[in-house]
N, C-alpha and C positions, 0 to 999 in steps of 0.2 A: 725611677728615671727622671733626670732634670729636664725642665721644660726650656726649650730654645728661646732666646729673647732676641738676640741679633745673629745673624747669618751674612756675612760677605762672601760673595762668591765669585772667584776668579776675576778680581775688579783691577782694572786699567784706568789710570787716571792721567790727565796731561793739566799742566799748568802753562799758561804762555806758549802754547804748542811743543811743551818739552814733555816728554813722559816721564812721570814723577813715579806712580804706582806701577807695577809690572806683574800683576797676577796674584793680589792677595785674597787669602782664603782664612777666615776667621769665624769661630762660633763662639758665643757667649750666653752662658745658661742663667736663668733666674738664679738669684743668690750668691753669684761669683764676683770677684773682684779680678780682673785680668789688667795686666800691665804691657803697654809697647814701649821698648827701649831700642835705643840706637843713637849712632852718632849723628851729628848736626847733617842736615840735606838729606836724610835717609829717608824722609817721606812720612814721618810722624804726624805732623799737623796736617799734611794732606790727606792723612786717613780719616782726621777727625772732620774736618771739612768735607770730606766727600759723602760722609755719613748725613751730614746735614744738608747736603746738596747745595753747597755755596756756590753760586754763578761764577766765581773766578777760577773754578777748577773744572774740567771737562772729563765726563764719563766716556770712555772709548768702548769699553767691553765689560760684561759682568752686571752683577745685579746685588741688592742690598734687602734684606727681608728683615723686618722689625714685627716683633709679635705676630707673627703669621702673615703680614701684610707685605707686599712689595713698595718700598719706598724710594726706589731708585731715582724715580723722575718727579717725584712730589716736590713741591716748593718748601723752602725752609722753614717757613710759618706753618706749614702743614704737619711737617716732620716734629716739630717742636709741640704742637698740640697732640700729636699721638703719644708723646712722653718721652722725648729726647731732649737733654740739656747738655749745654757745653759752656764750661768755663775757659775763659780765654787766657792766654799768656801775657799779654798786655790789656787789661780790662779798659773799657772807653771812659772817658770822662764825658759827663754830660750836665753842662751847666743849665741853672734853673728848674731842674727836676729833682725832689729830694729824694734820698735812699728809700723812704716811707714809700712815698707816692709811687716811685718806680715799681716797687715790690707789688703794691695792690694792683698797679696797671697791669704788671705782667702776669699776675695771679689771675686777674681776671680774664685776660686774653687766653690763657690756658685752660680755664675752667669753663669758660664762656657763661660765667654766672656771677652775680654780684658778690664781693667779699663781705663776710658777716665782721663789721669793724672790731667788735669785743673778742672774738674768737682770734682775730687775725692780730691784734695788739697781744694777747697772751702768749700765742705761738712766737710772735716775734723777739718778745722780752725774754721768753725761755732760751731760745736759740743764741741770743745776743749773750746772755750770762755765761752760757756753755763755752762760747767762741770768745769770753772775755774781750768784748766789743764795747766802746764808750757809747752810752746810750745818745749823747749830744750828736753823734756822728748821723743819727737818723733824719735829722732836720737838714743836714747839709746837702749840697748838690752832690750827684752821684760821682764819687771817686775824684772830685775836684779838690785837689790840694792834700789828698789822702798818701799817705806812705805806700810803699809796696805791699808790705804786710796787711794794711788795712783795706786795700784792693783785693788783696786774695782773700781775706776773711770775708768781704762782701760776696765775692763770687762763691763762696760756700753757704754763706747766709741765704743766697737766692737760690742756692739748690735745696735746702733744707725746707723754704718757704713753697717752693714750687712743687717738690716731691714729685720728680720725674720717675719713669720706668728705667731709664737709662741716663745714668750721669756721666759725661765725657770731660775729663779734667786734663786740659793741655798744659804742660809745663807749671801746674799750680803751685809747685815748691820752687820756682825759679826766682831766686834772690831772697829767698827767706832765711832768717836765723833758725836756729835749733828749736826754741821755744815757739816761735810761728809755725814750723813744719808741725810740731806736736799738736798745737791748736787745730789746724788744718785736718790732719790724721783724726782727731777725736772727733770733728764734723762728718767727716766721712763714715766713721763707725756710727754715729747718731743716725744718719741716713741709710746705711745698709741695712737690708732685712731679705727674707726669702722669696720676696715678690719682684725685686728691683736687681740692678746689675750696676757696676762702676767699671768704667775703663780708664785707666790713668795712662797718660802719654808723658814720657820723661827721657831725659838722656842721663840722669844719673840716677843714684839709689837712695839718695835721702831720706825721700816721704817713706820709703818702703820698711824702714827701720821700725816704724810704729805700727804698721798695718799687718794683718794676715792676708795674704795674696794667694788666690788661687793658681794663677797661672801667668809666665813671663814669657812675652814673644819679642824676639830680636829681629829689629827690621833695619836692614842693609841694602841700600842702592833699590829700593823700591820693592824689596822681596822679604818675606818672613823667612829666616833662614836657620830659626832654631826656636823651639818651645818646649818649656819644662816648668817645674815648681820654682818658687821663690828663692830656692838654691841657685838657681841660674842667674838670679841678680847679683848675689855674694859673688859668684865667678867673674862677673863683669867687673864688680869694685875692685876685685884684685888684679886683672888681667886687661881689662879694656875690651877694645873691639876689633884688634888688629887681626886676630884669628879668622874673623867673620869675611873681613875686609879681603884679606888674602884669597879665601874661598871663593868669594865672588869675581874678584880679578883672575883668578884660575880658570873658572868655568866660563868666562865671558872669551878668554883667550882660546878655549875648545871649540 
C-alpha cells in the first residue's frame, strides 16, 4: 500500500475576501506525479499557495496534512523546511545575489547545516549538464536578464539541489518551446523517486507529453470536478474545458 505524503481535506480558501477554493480534497502518495489542470482563474495557483500557506491567501475551512503532520497553519518557512518546494510561474529576479550563492543559502536554510563545498559543486555541475545550462550563468545575479527558459531551468535546478519531499511546479511549462519543455521534463524525471512526489499545475498539456503521470485532476471554479489517469489530459487537449464549465454552471443554478 502506498504511503500518503500529502492530504488536502475539504479546503476552502479566500483571496481578497473572494472565495477561490470551495472544498478541495486531494491525496498524493509517495512515488506519484499528479497534475492539476483547469482554465484560467479556476484556483490552480491558489491551491499551490495554500499548501505553502502564503499569507496572501486565507484558509477558511479544512486542513492540509503533509508526511503525517498537520501543516495547515505553519509558516511558509516551516513548511519549506519540512520538505515542500514550489517553483513559480514568474520566477523572481534578485539583483546582487549570484545563482550559486542563492542555492547555497537555500540549501543551508533547508538542511540547517553547512553545505560541503566540494560535494555541492559536483552535484551542481552534474545537474547543469543534464539541464543543458550555461555554467557562466551561475555567477550572474539570480534570474536577472535571463530568458524565460533560463529562469524555468533555474527553478528545476533549485528543485534538484534542494531535493524536497514534494515539488509543486506552478505553470513551469508556460512560455517554453518544445526543447525547453523536454529539458524541464528530464529534470523532473531526475528528481522523481519512490520517496518523493510531484504536483504539476498547468492549464495545458505540453509538459505532459514527455512525462509518465499517475493522476490528472480537473479544477473548475474552485472545485475538483474530475480525476483520472493521463488519458484525461488527452481528452482536455482535444475537447477543452467547456464540458466541465457547463456542469458547474448547471449545478450552481440548481
